[in-house]
N, C-alpha and C positions, 0 to 999 in steps of 0.2 A: 348482469351476471353472465360470465362466459360459459359456453357449452360446447360439447364436441359433436362430431357427426354420428356418433354411435346411436343406433336405433332409428336413424333417418331412413328415408326411402327414395329411390330414384326410379322414374318411369319414362317410357317412350310411347308415342302414339301408335295405335294399332295400324292406322292407315296414313298414307301420304296426305299432305295438306296442299292447299292451293297457293302457288307463289303470287306475290304482288298484293297480298291482302295484309293489312295491319290488324293483328289479333289483339283484342281487349281481354281483360280478366274474365269477363262473361263468356267470351268465345272459347277461351282455353278451358273453362269449366264445363263446356259441353263436348269436349273432345274425349274420345274413348282411349284410355291409356292402359298399359300393361306394366306391372312392376318387374324390374330386373333385380334378381336376387344375387347374393354372394358378391356384392360390390366391395372392392378393396380400396379403391381410390376414385374420388369424384373429379370431374373436370372443373376447371376454373371458369366462372361465368360472370356476367356483369359488364357494363360498358367500360371500354378502355379508350379514352379520348386521345386523339392524335393531335399533339400540340405542334403547330407549324410556326416557323420563324421567318421574319423578313428584315433584312439589314438595309439601312439607308445611310448615305454618306453624311447626313446631318445629325445622326444620333449615335451616341456612344454605346447604347444598349439596344439589343434586338427587340423589335416588336413581335409579340406572339399572339396567336389566336387558335381557336379550336378548329381542327380540320374534320375530315370524315371520321366518325367514331367506329371502333371495332366492338362488336357485341361479345367477343370473347372466343378463345380457342382453348381446347383442353383435351385431356385424355380420360377415358373411363376404363378403369381396370377391373376385371371381374375374375374370380376363381372359376375356371371352366366347369360348367355344369350342363351336361347334355340333356338333362331332364327339365331344365328351366324354360318355360315358355317365353319369358321375357328375353332371355338370351337368344332363343330361337328367332324372336322378332327382330332384335337389333342386328343380328347376323344377316338376316334377309334384307333389312333396310340398307345395310352397309354395301350390299351388292348393287345398289341402284344409285342414281344421282338425284333422287327425289328429295323433297323437303318434308321434315318430320318435326313434331313437337316433343320437347322433353319437359319433365316436371321433377323438381327436387323438393320433397316435403321435409322440412327441418324438424328435429325432435325437440321443439321448444314450446309445445302446447302447455299452458299453465295448469290445465286440469282435464279430466276425462270428457268434459262437455265442450271442448274447444279444439279447433284444428291447430296444427303447427303452421308456421309461415311456409308458403309454397312459392317457388320461383319457377316461372315458365319461360321457355326459350324456343325459338325456331332453329333447326340445325340441319346441316348436311352431315352425313355420317360416313366414315371410312373405316377400313380395317376388316377383320381384326389382325393385329400383329400378335403372333403366338410367342409367349415367353420361353426362353431356354432355361439355363441354370443348372444347378447340381442336383444330386439325389435327394436333398432335403428341401428343395424349393418347390413351391406350389406351381401347378399348371395354370397359367393365367392367359387371358385374352385381353388385348388393349385396343380400344376403339378411339379413333380420332373424331372429335366433335367440333365442327366449325359453326359456331352460333352466328346467325346471319339475319339480315333484312330489317330487323327492328331491335330496339332496346329490350332488355329483360323486363318481364312483367312480374312484379313481386306482390303477392297478396298476403297481407298481414293476418294475424290471428282472427279467426271468425268463430262465431257460435256454431256448434255442430248441429247439423240437421240432416235428415234422410234425403236421398236423391229426389228430385222432382222431374216430371216428364214434360218435355216440350213438344215432341212429335210422337204420336201413337205408333207402336210397332205395326209392320205390315208383312204380308206373305207374298212371296214370289213363287211362281210355278203354275202348272195346269192342274185343275181339280179333277183328275182322272185316276182311277184305280191303277196302282203300280207306279205312278209318277212320284217324283221326289219334290217336296215343297221345302222352301227355306224361309226363315224368318229374318227380317231386317229389324234390329232391336229398337229402332227409333232414335231420337235424340233425348238426352237427359242432362240435367244440370246437377253438379255435385261440388260441394265446398272442398272436397278432397279428391285427388285423382285416383285414390285407392277404392275403386268400385268394381264389384263382381256382378255378373249377370247369370241368371238361371232361367230355364225354359220349361214349360209344360204344355204339350199339345193337347187339344181337345177336339172331340167329335160331337157335334150337336151340343156343345157346352159341357160335356162330361170328360173328365180327365182320361187320357189314354195311358195305360200302364207302361212304365219304362220308356215313354216317349218324352225324353227330357233334353234332347240335343237341339242344335240349331237347324237341323233338317229332320224331315219326317217322310217316310215312304207310305203312301196311302194304301191301306189294306182293303180287301174286298168288302169287309163289314161296314165300311164307311160309305158305300154306294148310296146315293140319294140323300146324303147328309152333308152338313157344312163343317168346315174345319177352321179352327182358330188356334192361336198360341198365346199363352200368358207369359209375359216377360217380367221377371222380378229383378230390380236393381237394388243392390245392397252396399252400403258403406258402413263404417264403424258406428254410425249414429242411428241407423235404422234402415228400413226397406220400404219399397213401394212396388205394388203389383199393378200392371196394366195389361189388358187384353187387346190383342190385335183385332181388326175387323175380320169378319168371317169370309171364307171363300163362297163362291156359288156352290150349289149342290153338286156333289161328286158324281161324275158320270162313269 
């Protein structure tokens, strides 16, 4: 049955990836992605094999073989949205020469308990080119995506499950009153790239009111106590909460 791209989702990795590594489906499912919204046109992806020919004097028809394959090149067009964090991310990525991951989740899930097909790629990102046009045209940004280094990894439909944790969250910073701590959210595995994270800071195991960001400034009342952070990973199939290890006693 044919289907359209409507209600599909496109994501880019939050951070740059390591070049020279061949990423498996399991590797891609541990990458932290952010969704890009207001996508109007998706880039073409998938392997494009270069067929090379060789002519010899003793043959009437050329001999052909596969040369070096191209993982794909395409353009991602979005309706300009200054409030979209995904567009902020890809705009920042495009200003670098680093390697990033993309994920395209197709809207072909057969039921609410299944994922859609997900296509993962590695890409260099350029742009954006800003659209012109007339008074009735939308303001659009177009990014060039050069898929590179390896063939597209396509993950077929999977049973939907909540995220699982691979590496426990940890805390960076000095445990001193007035200092700012930050939480590293750890590594997680998710069958869908559409994962959100929330945070709750704790002092001696008790929740700190309104301390729900990725950083926390240590207050005087925490002196002599330990600090930890609970990270909750959520996808459409469920959530998992994991506490970081605690700091030393605050000085």
